[in-house]
A tleap script that builds the chain and sets N, CA, C and O, in Angstrom:
source leaprc.protein.ff14SB
mol = sequence {
  NMET LEU ALA ASP ALA PRO PRO PHE SER PHE
  PHE VAL TRP LEU MET VAL LEU LEU VAL ILE
  LEU ILE VAL GLY MET TYR VAL ALA VAL TYR
  VAL LYS LYS ARG LEU LYS ASP ALA ASP GLU
  PRO THR GLY PRO GLY PHE THR LEU SER ASP
  LEU ARG GLN LEU HIE LYS SER GLY GLN MET
  SER ASP VAL GLU PHE GLU ARG ALA LYS ALA
  LYS ILE LEU VAL ALA ALA LYS GLU ALA ALA
  LEU ARG GLU PRO THR LYS PRO PRO PRO PRO
  ARG PRO LYS LEU ASP GLN SER SER GLY CSER
}
set mol.1.N position { 7.966 -48.129 -18.489 }
set mol.1.CA position { 9.166 -47.432 -18.100 }
set mol.1.C position { 9.111 -47.095 -16.610 }
set mol.1.O position { 10.074 -47.347 -15.885 }
set mol.2.N position { 7.994 -46.527 -16.146 }
set mol.2.CA position { 7.860 -46.191 -14.737 }
set mol.2.C position { 7.801 -47.449 -13.883 }
set mol.2.O position { 8.270 -47.454 -12.745 }
set mol.3.N position { 7.227 -48.512 -14.428 }
set mol.3.CA position { 7.127 -49.763 -13.674 }
set mol.3.C position { 8.490 -50.419 -13.498 }
set mol.3.O position { 8.694 -51.179 -12.551 }
set mol.4.N position { 9.430 -50.130 -14.405 }
set mol.4.CA position { 10.769 -50.715 -14.314 }
set mol.4.C position { 11.650 -49.970 -13.316 }
set mol.4.O position { 12.632 -50.538 -12.838 }
set mol.5.N position { 11.333 -48.722 -12.989 }
set mol.5.CA position { 12.159 -47.930 -12.083 }
set mol.5.C position { 11.971 -48.410 -10.652 }
set mol.5.O position { 10.876 -48.825 -10.274 }
set mol.6.N position { 13.029 -48.356 -9.859 }
set mol.6.CA position { 12.901 -48.771 -8.459 }
set mol.6.C position { 12.021 -47.787 -7.695 }
set mol.6.O position { 11.975 -46.610 -8.055 }
set mol.7.N position { 11.322 -48.232 -6.649 }
set mol.7.CA position { 10.439 -47.349 -5.880 }
set mol.7.C position { 11.188 -46.170 -5.262 }
set mol.7.O position { 10.615 -45.092 -5.103 }
set mol.8.N position { 12.433 -46.356 -4.919 }
set mol.8.CA position { 13.217 -45.277 -4.320 }
set mol.8.C position { 13.323 -44.096 -5.278 }
set mol.8.O position { 13.191 -42.950 -4.850 }
set mol.9.N position { 13.554 -44.345 -6.547 }
set mol.9.CA position { 13.679 -43.298 -7.551 }
set mol.9.C position { 12.362 -42.525 -7.679 }
set mol.9.O position { 12.366 -41.302 -7.826 }
set mol.10.N position { 11.257 -43.232 -7.625 }
set mol.10.CA position { 9.949 -42.582 -7.714 }
set mol.10.C position { 9.759 -41.606 -6.565 }
set mol.10.O position { 9.303 -40.484 -6.784 }
set mol.11.N position { 10.096 -42.006 -5.352 }
set mol.11.CA position { 9.918 -41.135 -4.189 }
set mol.11.C position { 10.878 -39.951 -4.206 }
set mol.11.O position { 10.533 -38.870 -3.730 }
set mol.12.N position { 12.061 -40.140 -4.742 }
set mol.12.CA position { 13.007 -39.021 -4.860 }
set mol.12.C position { 12.425 -37.961 -5.789 }
set mol.12.O position { 12.438 -36.775 -5.462 }
set mol.13.N position { 11.918 -38.378 -6.940 }
set mol.13.CA position { 11.343 -37.416 -7.875 }
set mol.13.C position { 10.073 -36.783 -7.316 }
set mol.13.O position { 9.790 -35.616 -7.589 }
set mol.14.N position { 9.321 -37.532 -6.547 }
set mol.14.CA position { 8.135 -36.989 -5.906 }
set mol.14.C position { 8.523 -35.898 -4.901 }
set mol.14.O position { 7.872 -34.856 -4.833 }
set mol.15.N position { 9.558 -36.134 -4.142 }
set mol.15.CA position { 10.036 -35.137 -3.165 }
set mol.15.C position { 10.582 -33.899 -3.873 }
set mol.15.O position { 10.359 -32.774 -3.425 }
set mol.16.N position { 11.298 -34.107 -4.983 }
set mol.16.CA position { 11.817 -32.962 -5.750 }
set mol.16.C position { 10.657 -32.110 -6.259 }
set mol.16.O position { 10.705 -30.883 -6.176 }
set mol.17.N position { 9.632 -32.746 -6.776 }
set mol.17.CA position { 8.461 -32.025 -7.257 }
set mol.17.C position { 7.766 -31.272 -6.126 }
set mol.17.O position { 7.333 -30.134 -6.309 }
set mol.18.N position { 7.660 -31.898 -4.972 }
set mol.18.CA position { 7.034 -31.267 -3.811 }
set mol.18.C position { 7.828 -30.036 -3.355 }
set mol.18.O position { 7.245 -29.002 -3.028 }
set mol.19.N position { 9.147 -30.155 -3.337 }
set mol.19.CA position { 9.988 -29.018 -2.944 }
set mol.19.C position { 9.826 -27.877 -3.945 }
set mol.19.O position { 9.743 -26.714 -3.551 }
set mol.20.N position { 9.780 -28.200 -5.227 }
set mol.20.CA position { 9.607 -27.165 -6.250 }
set mol.20.C position { 8.259 -26.456 -6.066 }
set mol.20.O position { 8.182 -25.234 -6.189 }
set mol.21.N position { 7.222 -27.200 -5.778 }
set mol.21.CA position { 5.907 -26.590 -5.555 }
set mol.21.C position { 5.909 -25.688 -4.324 }
set mol.21.O position { 5.348 -24.593 -4.361 }
set mol.22.N position { 6.527 -26.130 -3.247 }
set mol.22.CA position { 6.567 -25.322 -2.020 }
set mol.22.C position { 7.358 -24.034 -2.248 }
set mol.22.O position { 6.932 -22.961 -1.822 }
set mol.23.N position { 8.499 -24.137 -2.911 }
set mol.23.CA position { 9.306 -22.945 -3.192 }
set mol.23.C position { 8.533 -21.998 -4.116 }
set mol.23.O position { 8.563 -20.782 -3.926 }
set mol.24.N position { 7.844 -22.554 -5.110 }
set mol.24.CA position { 7.051 -21.715 -6.010 }
set mol.24.C position { 5.939 -20.981 -5.283 }
set mol.24.O position { 5.683 -19.810 -5.562 }
set mol.25.N position { 5.282 -21.649 -4.365 }
set mol.25.CA position { 4.223 -20.994 -3.590 }
set mol.25.C position { 4.800 -19.899 -2.698 }
set mol.25.O position { 4.203 -18.832 -2.558 }
set mol.26.N position { 5.962 -20.161 -2.095 }
set mol.26.CA position { 6.602 -19.156 -1.251 }
set mol.26.C position { 6.950 -17.919 -2.080 }
set mol.26.O position { 6.725 -16.792 -1.639 }
set mol.27.N position { 7.491 -18.126 -3.262 }
set mol.27.CA position { 7.850 -16.999 -4.128 }
set mol.27.C position { 6.595 -16.221 -4.530 }
set mol.27.O position { 6.617 -14.990 -4.548 }
set mol.28.N position { 5.515 -16.912 -4.850 }
set mol.28.CA position { 4.278 -16.234 -5.236 }
set mol.28.C position { 3.723 -15.389 -4.095 }
set mol.28.O position { 3.276 -14.263 -4.317 }
set mol.29.N position { 3.747 -15.921 -2.879 }
set mol.29.CA position { 3.257 -15.172 -1.719 }
set mol.29.C position { 4.151 -13.957 -1.461 }
set mol.29.O position { 3.655 -12.874 -1.152 }
set mol.30.N position { 5.461 -14.138 -1.588 }
set mol.30.CA position { 6.408 -13.045 -1.366 }
set mol.30.C position { 6.179 -11.924 -2.391 }
set mol.30.O position { 6.131 -10.747 -2.033 }
set mol.31.N position { 6.042 -12.299 -3.654 }
set mol.31.CA position { 5.831 -11.287 -4.700 }
set mol.31.C position { 4.503 -10.567 -4.487 }
set mol.31.O position { 4.425 -9.347 -4.638 }
set mol.32.N position { 3.472 -11.307 -4.141 }
set mol.32.CA position { 2.166 -10.683 -3.903 }
set mol.32.C position { 2.238 -9.690 -2.744 }
set mol.32.O position { 1.655 -8.607 -2.809 }
set mol.33.N position { 2.948 -10.062 -1.696 }
set mol.33.CA position { 3.092 -9.174 -0.540 }
set mol.33.C position { 3.872 -7.914 -0.918 }
set mol.33.O position { 3.513 -6.810 -0.510 }
set mol.34.N position { 4.933 -8.086 -1.695 }
set mol.34.CA position { 5.740 -6.931 -2.103 }
set mol.34.C position { 4.934 -5.985 -2.995 }
set mol.34.O position { 5.046 -4.765 -2.870 }
set mol.35.N position { 4.129 -6.542 -3.885 }
set mol.35.CA position { 3.318 -5.688 -4.750 }
set mol.35.C position { 2.255 -4.954 -3.954 }
set mol.35.O position { 1.949 -3.798 -4.247 }
set mol.36.N position { 1.696 -5.603 -2.964 }
set mol.36.CA position { 0.686 -4.964 -2.130 }
set mol.36.C position { 1.314 -3.854 -1.289 }
set mol.36.O position { 0.735 -2.776 -1.158 }
set mol.37.N position { 2.483 -4.106 -0.725 }
set mol.37.CA position { 3.148 -3.111 0.107 }
set mol.37.C position { 3.629 -1.915 -0.705 }
set mol.37.O position { 3.734 -0.813 -0.167 }
set mol.38.N position { 3.918 -2.106 -1.969 }
set mol.38.CA position { 4.398 -1.002 -2.791 }
set mol.38.C position { 3.318 0.043 -3.003 }
set mol.38.O position { 3.632 1.217 -3.197 }
set mol.39.N position { 2.065 -0.352 -2.970 }
set mol.39.CA position { 0.970 0.589 -3.172 }
set mol.39.C position { 0.672 1.440 -1.946 }
set mol.39.O position { 0.099 2.523 -2.061 }
set mol.40.N position { 1.051 0.963 -0.801 }
set mol.40.CA position { 0.753 1.679 0.425 }
set mol.40.C position { 1.799 2.766 0.672 }
set mol.40.O position { 2.982 2.549 0.407 }
set mol.41.N position { 1.388 3.924 1.172 }
set mol.41.CA position { 2.353 4.974 1.474 }
set mol.41.C position { 3.289 4.537 2.595 }
set mol.41.O position { 2.897 3.786 3.488 }
set mol.42.N position { 4.514 5.009 2.540 }
set mol.42.CA position { 5.509 4.598 3.528 }
set mol.42.C position { 5.379 5.361 4.834 }
set mol.42.O position { 5.870 4.884 5.857 }
set mol.43.N position { 4.756 6.493 4.844 }
set mol.43.CA position { 4.602 7.257 6.072 }
set mol.43.C position { 4.231 8.685 5.745 }
set mol.43.O position { 4.129 9.058 4.576 }
set mol.44.N position { 4.029 9.483 6.775 }
set mol.44.CA position { 3.580 10.846 6.529 }
set mol.44.C position { 4.649 11.736 5.907 }
set mol.44.O position { 4.307 12.735 5.275 }
set mol.45.N position { 5.934 11.411 6.062 }
set mol.45.CA position { 6.984 12.248 5.502 }
set mol.45.C position { 7.093 13.553 6.271 }
set mol.45.O position { 6.761 13.621 7.454 }
set mol.46.N position { 7.558 14.580 5.592 }
set mol.46.CA position { 7.710 15.884 6.220 }
set mol.46.C position { 6.394 16.633 6.174 }
set mol.46.O position { 5.640 16.542 5.205 }
set mol.47.N position { 6.132 17.371 7.232 }
set mol.47.CA position { 4.981 18.261 7.248 }
set mol.47.C position { 5.495 19.682 7.036 }
set mol.47.O position { 6.698 19.933 7.099 }
set mol.48.N position { 4.582 20.598 6.788 }
set mol.48.CA position { 5.000 21.997 6.647 }
set mol.48.C position { 5.643 22.506 7.927 }
set mol.48.O position { 6.560 23.327 7.885 }
set mol.49.N position { 5.168 22.025 9.051 }
set mol.49.CA position { 5.749 22.433 10.331 }
set mol.49.C position { 7.201 21.981 10.430 }
set mol.49.O position { 8.059 22.736 10.888 }
set mol.50.N position { 7.478 20.739 9.998 }
set mol.50.CA position { 8.858 20.237 10.006 }
set mol.50.C position { 9.739 21.091 9.104 }
set mol.50.O position { 10.863 21.434 9.468 }
set mol.51.N position { 9.229 21.427 7.939 }
set mol.51.CA position { 10.013 22.254 7.010 }
set mol.51.C position { 10.288 23.636 7.589 }
set mol.51.O position { 11.391 24.165 7.456 }
set mol.52.N position { 9.278 24.215 8.234 }
set mol.52.CA position { 9.475 25.541 8.838 }
set mol.52.C position { 10.549 25.503 9.918 }
set mol.52.O position { 11.358 26.423 10.039 }
set mol.53.N position { 10.546 24.425 10.700 }
set mol.53.CA position { 11.568 24.300 11.748 }
set mol.53.C position { 12.957 24.171 11.139 }
set mol.53.O position { 13.902 24.798 11.618 }
set mol.54.N position { 13.091 23.369 10.091 }
set mol.54.CA position { 14.390 23.222 9.433 }
set mol.54.C position { 14.846 24.549 8.836 }
set mol.54.O position { 16.023 24.903 8.911 }
set mol.55.N position { 13.910 25.273 8.247 }
set mol.55.CA position { 14.252 26.559 7.647 }
set mol.55.C position { 14.634 27.573 8.718 }
set mol.55.O position { 15.607 28.312 8.563 }
set mol.56.N position { 13.870 27.605 9.797 }
set mol.56.CA position { 14.128 28.557 10.879 }
set mol.56.C position { 15.470 28.285 11.560 }
set mol.56.O position { 16.172 29.211 11.967 }
set mol.57.N position { 15.820 26.979 11.681 }
set mol.57.CA position { 17.088 26.632 12.349 }
set mol.57.C position { 18.293 26.796 11.423 }
set mol.57.O position { 19.430 26.633 11.865 }
set mol.58.N position { 18.068 27.112 10.162 }
set mol.58.CA position { 19.167 27.338 9.233 }
set mol.58.C position { 19.658 26.077 8.540 }
set mol.58.O position { 20.661 26.116 7.827 }
set mol.59.N position { 18.975 24.975 8.736 }
set mol.59.CA position { 19.389 23.726 8.100 }
set mol.59.C position { 18.889 23.631 6.662 }
set mol.59.O position { 19.243 22.704 5.933 }
set mol.60.N position { 18.053 24.607 6.256 }
set mol.60.CA position { 17.478 24.588 4.914 }
set mol.60.C position { 17.479 26.013 4.382 }
set mol.60.O position { 17.072 26.947 5.073 }
set mol.61.N position { 17.941 26.168 3.144 }
set mol.61.CA position { 17.979 27.505 2.548 }
set mol.61.C position { 16.580 27.929 2.114 }
set mol.61.O position { 15.645 27.128 2.112 }
set mol.62.N position { 16.453 29.217 1.742 }
set mol.62.CA position { 15.159 29.731 1.292 }
set mol.62.C position { 14.676 28.995 0.041 }
set mol.62.O position { 13.497 28.660 -0.073 }
set mol.63.N position { 15.590 28.749 -0.888 }
set mol.63.CA position { 15.229 28.071 -2.137 }
set mol.63.C position { 14.781 26.634 -1.841 }
set mol.63.O position { 13.774 26.178 -2.383 }
set mol.64.N position { 15.516 25.927 -0.994 }
set mol.64.CA position { 15.154 24.553 -0.638 }
set mol.64.C position { 13.794 24.516 0.058 }
set mol.64.O position { 12.977 23.635 -0.206 }
set mol.65.N position { 13.562 25.480 0.947 }
set mol.65.CA position { 12.293 25.536 1.666 }
set mol.65.C position { 11.128 25.734 0.706 }
set mol.65.O position { 10.122 25.030 0.793 }
set mol.66.N position { 11.258 26.688 -0.208 }
set mol.66.CA position { 10.173 26.962 -1.149 }
set mol.66.C position { 9.918 25.761 -2.062 }
set mol.66.O position { 8.767 25.441 -2.362 }
set mol.67.N position { 10.985 25.101 -2.502 }
set mol.67.CA position { 10.844 23.936 -3.383 }
set mol.67.C position { 10.139 22.790 -2.648 }
set mol.67.O position { 9.234 22.162 -3.196 }
set mol.68.N position { 10.557 22.522 -1.411 }
set mol.68.CA position { 9.951 21.448 -0.625 }
set mol.68.C position { 8.503 21.781 -0.271 }
set mol.68.O position { 7.638 20.906 -0.288 }
set mol.69.N position { 8.247 23.044 0.047 }
set mol.69.CA position { 6.887 23.467 0.376 }
set mol.69.C position { 5.959 23.279 -0.822 }
set mol.69.O position { 4.824 22.830 -0.664 }
set mol.70.N position { 6.434 23.618 -2.010 }
set mol.70.CA position { 5.628 23.444 -3.213 }
set mol.70.C position { 5.317 21.958 -3.455 }
set mol.70.O position { 4.202 21.610 -3.842 }
set mol.71.N position { 6.307 21.088 -3.225 }
set mol.71.CA position { 6.085 19.651 -3.413 }
set mol.71.C position { 5.053 19.119 -2.427 }
set mol.71.O position { 4.209 18.299 -2.789 }
set mol.72.N position { 5.119 19.581 -1.190 }
set mol.72.CA position { 4.157 19.120 -0.187 }
set mol.72.C position { 2.748 19.588 -0.538 }
set mol.72.O position { 1.789 18.829 -0.393 }
set mol.73.N position { 2.617 20.817 -0.993 }
set mol.73.CA position { 1.299 21.335 -1.357 }
set mol.73.C position { 0.712 20.592 -2.556 }
set mol.73.O position { -0.485 20.308 -2.585 }
set mol.74.N position { 1.551 20.278 -3.545 }
set mol.74.CA position { 1.077 19.523 -4.714 }
set mol.74.C position { 0.640 18.125 -4.284 }
set mol.74.O position { -0.401 17.634 -4.720 }
set mol.75.N position { 1.440 17.484 -3.423 }
set mol.75.CA position { 1.088 16.139 -2.959 }
set mol.75.C position { -0.216 16.152 -2.165 }
set mol.75.O position { -1.027 15.231 -2.276 }
set mol.76.N position { -0.414 17.200 -1.365 }
set mol.76.CA position { -1.646 17.296 -0.579 }
set mol.76.C position { -2.865 17.491 -1.482 }
set mol.76.O position { -3.927 16.919 -1.233 }
set mol.77.N position { -2.707 18.298 -2.525 }
set mol.77.CA position { -3.819 18.509 -3.459 }
set mol.77.C position { -4.141 17.220 -4.206 }
set mol.77.O position { -5.312 16.890 -4.394 }
set mol.78.N position { -3.114 16.488 -4.631 }
set mol.78.CA position { -3.340 15.224 -5.339 }
set mol.78.C position { -4.019 14.203 -4.426 }
set mol.78.O position { -4.899 13.461 -4.863 }
set mol.79.N position { -3.611 14.170 -3.169 }
set mol.79.CA position { -4.222 13.238 -2.223 }
set mol.79.C position { -5.680 13.594 -1.989 }
set mol.79.O position { -6.526 12.710 -1.853 }
set mol.80.N position { -5.974 14.882 -1.942 }
set mol.80.CA position { -7.359 15.307 -1.735 }
set mol.80.C position { -8.229 14.932 -2.931 }
set mol.80.O position { -9.404 14.604 -2.766 }
set mol.81.N position { -7.662 14.977 -4.124 }
set mol.81.CA position { -8.424 14.610 -5.311 }
set mol.81.C position { -8.618 13.100 -5.406 }
set mol.81.O position { -9.640 12.640 -5.916 }
set mol.82.N position { -7.646 12.323 -4.921 }
set mol.82.CA position { -7.747 10.867 -4.955 }
set mol.82.C position { -8.745 10.347 -3.943 }
set mol.82.O position { -9.374 9.312 -4.168 }
set mol.83.N position { -8.901 11.047 -2.831 }
set mol.83.CA position { -9.784 10.590 -1.766 }
set mol.83.C position { -11.227 10.648 -2.223 }
set mol.83.O position { -11.687 11.691 -2.687 }
set mol.84.N position { -11.952 9.543 -2.098 }
set mol.84.CA position { -13.350 9.589 -2.511 }
set mol.84.C position { -14.153 10.487 -1.582 }
set mol.84.O position { -13.937 10.517 -0.370 }
set mol.85.N position { -15.070 11.204 -2.175 }
set mol.85.CA position { -15.899 12.082 -1.354 }
set mol.85.C position { -16.959 11.248 -0.663 }
set mol.85.O position { -17.533 10.332 -1.252 }
set mol.86.N position { -17.207 11.572 0.579 }
set mol.86.CA position { -18.210 10.846 1.358 }
set mol.86.C position { -19.588 11.423 1.053 }
set mol.86.O position { -19.758 12.641 1.016 }
set mol.87.N position { -20.575 10.548 0.832 }
set mol.87.CA position { -21.933 11.070 0.589 }
set mol.87.C position { -22.470 11.679 1.870 }
set mol.87.O position { -22.096 11.261 2.965 }
set mol.88.N position { -23.348 12.667 1.739 }
set mol.88.CA position { -23.914 13.287 2.941 }
set mol.88.C position { -24.756 12.262 3.699 }
set mol.88.O position { -25.303 11.343 3.089 }
set mol.89.N position { -24.863 12.407 4.999 }
set mol.89.CA position { -25.670 11.453 5.763 }
set mol.89.C position { -27.128 11.550 5.343 }
set mol.89.O position { -27.589 12.623 4.954 }
set mol.90.N position { -27.857 10.446 5.417 }
set mol.90.CA position { -29.269 10.480 5.006 }
set mol.90.C position { -30.077 11.379 5.931 }
set mol.90.O position { -29.862 11.427 7.142 }
set mol.91.N position { -31.004 12.079 5.319 }
set mol.91.CA position { -31.867 12.972 6.110 }
set mol.91.C position { -32.972 12.149 6.735 }
set mol.91.O position { -33.495 11.231 6.103 }
set mol.92.N position { -33.333 12.462 7.967 }
set mol.92.CA position { -34.407 11.696 8.612 }
set mol.92.C position { -35.742 11.992 7.930 }
set mol.92.O position { -36.018 13.124 7.532 }
set mol.93.N position { -36.548 10.967 7.807 }
set mol.93.CA position { -37.871 11.139 7.203 }
set mol.93.C position { -38.831 11.688 8.225 }
set mol.93.O position { -38.813 11.289 9.389 }
set mol.94.N position { -39.655 12.589 7.796 }
set mol.94.CA position { -40.675 13.158 8.671 }
set mol.94.C position { -41.879 12.247 8.657 }
set mol.94.O position { -42.337 11.816 7.598 }
set mol.95.N position { -42.380 11.962 9.815 }
set mol.95.CA position { -43.560 11.099 9.939 }
set mol.95.C position { -44.803 11.955 9.693 }
set mol.95.O position { -45.162 12.784 10.529 }
set mol.96.N position { -45.452 11.759 8.563 }
set mol.96.CA position { -46.615 12.554 8.193 }
set mol.96.C position { -47.920 11.883 8.607 }
set mol.96.O position { -48.984 12.492 8.493 }
set mol.97.N position { -47.860 10.658 9.080 }
set mol.97.CA position { -49.091 9.961 9.456 }
set mol.97.C position { -49.596 10.391 10.824 }
set mol.97.O position { -50.747 10.108 11.155 }
set mol.98.N position { -48.786 11.062 11.629 }
set mol.98.CA position { -49.224 11.454 12.960 }
set mol.98.C position { -50.057 12.727 12.929 }
set mol.98.O position { -50.657 13.089 13.940 }
set mol.99.N position { -50.107 13.415 11.791 }
set mol.99.CA position { -50.884 14.642 11.680 }
set mol.99.C position { -52.377 14.338 11.597 }
set mol.99.O position { -52.775 13.176 11.677 }
set mol.100.N position { -53.206 15.368 11.437 }
set mol.100.CA position { -54.652 15.184 11.401 }
set mol.100.C position { -55.182 14.596 10.160 }
set mol.100.O position { -56.392 14.403 10.035 }
savepdb mol mol.pdb
quit
């Protein structure tokens, strides 16, 4: 069956297959990049200082300020718990062979 087909038809199907593979690889790379970027934080967001300025300037009510402040404190505590603790630096060994 394949031997009866003209060579032009074979190359057309080969090119179609190649295009499908290239598009599939592009989609896989795009999805992988999007999944990786979703795990990373988007930025620092608001700090307590920013909230205090908004509250002081009247752009934020007392209730809004307290609610936002509570969210920032909870997020900071969660981030501190997620962060791995660093082991203490190694203590230098005392050279005991130099003694008497």
